[in-house]
N, C-alpha and C positions, 0 to 999 in steps of 0.2 A: 677343560679337563681332556676333550679327545685329542687335543695335539700332544699332550704328555702320555696318554695311554696307547693311542694308536685305534685302528680299526679291528671289528670284530669280538669285542668283549663288551658290549652293550648289555647283553643278558646276564653276564657275570655280574658286572659292576651294580646293576638294578635289582637283583636277586634279594628276594625278602625271606625265603624259606629258612629252615635250620640247618641244612646241609648245603654247603656251596662245591661245586664241582668245577673244576677248571679243566678241559679237555683241549687237547691238540697234539699235533705232531712235533717232532723235534724242532727247536728252534722257532716256536709259535708264540712266545712271549709269556708263557703260563706261568714261569717264574716272577717275572719282572711285574707283570699285571698283579699278581698275587701279593708281591711285596708293597707295591704301591698302594694296593687296597688296604693291607694292615696297617701301614703306617697313616693314611688318610683317616680312616675309621678310629684310630687309637686317638688321634688328635681331636676328631669330631666329638668324642665322647671321653674327655680327659679322666672321669672317674674309672674308665675301664683299664683293665691290664689284658695284656696279649701274652700268651705263654708259646713258645715256639719249641717243639720236641722231635728229637729225630734219633732213630735206632741206635746209631752208633756217635756218640758225643763227640769223639775226636774231629770228624767231617763237619761238624756243625758250624763251626767258625768260617770254614772255607766255602760254605754254601749258603745255608738260610741267613746266617748273620752278615755276610758279605752283601747279599742280595738287600737287605733290609737296610744297610748303609747306603747301598745305591739310590734306593727309593727316596732316602731322606735327601740325599744330595739332589736327585732329580726333581723332586718337590720344592728344592729351595728353601728348606726348613731347619737347615743344621743349626741355626742360633737357637733354636727351640727345643733341641736335644742334646744330652749329655751321654755320649756313647763310650762305654769303658770295655776294655778287653779281660780285665782281671778284677772282678768277676766279668763274665760275658753277659753285658747288660746294656739297656738303652732306656733312658728315663727322659 
């Protein structure tokens, strides 16, 4: 998994508390690491749901949704996901 995620996020990945915080400067892999974590854990717990919200909905597709699609490809699990844009949904 380290080859997929990269260095510096071991604490983030192994954290078991209630609130997960991902800190870093610009271009520090915060979004990509978080997206991979969400996809990985949604698959690890198939009865779970993940809800991603953003203050401005019209930018959701170009940010969070695109990042989650990238994480699915990065993990090589495209065949296990159904991704639709209308509605904006991943199952």
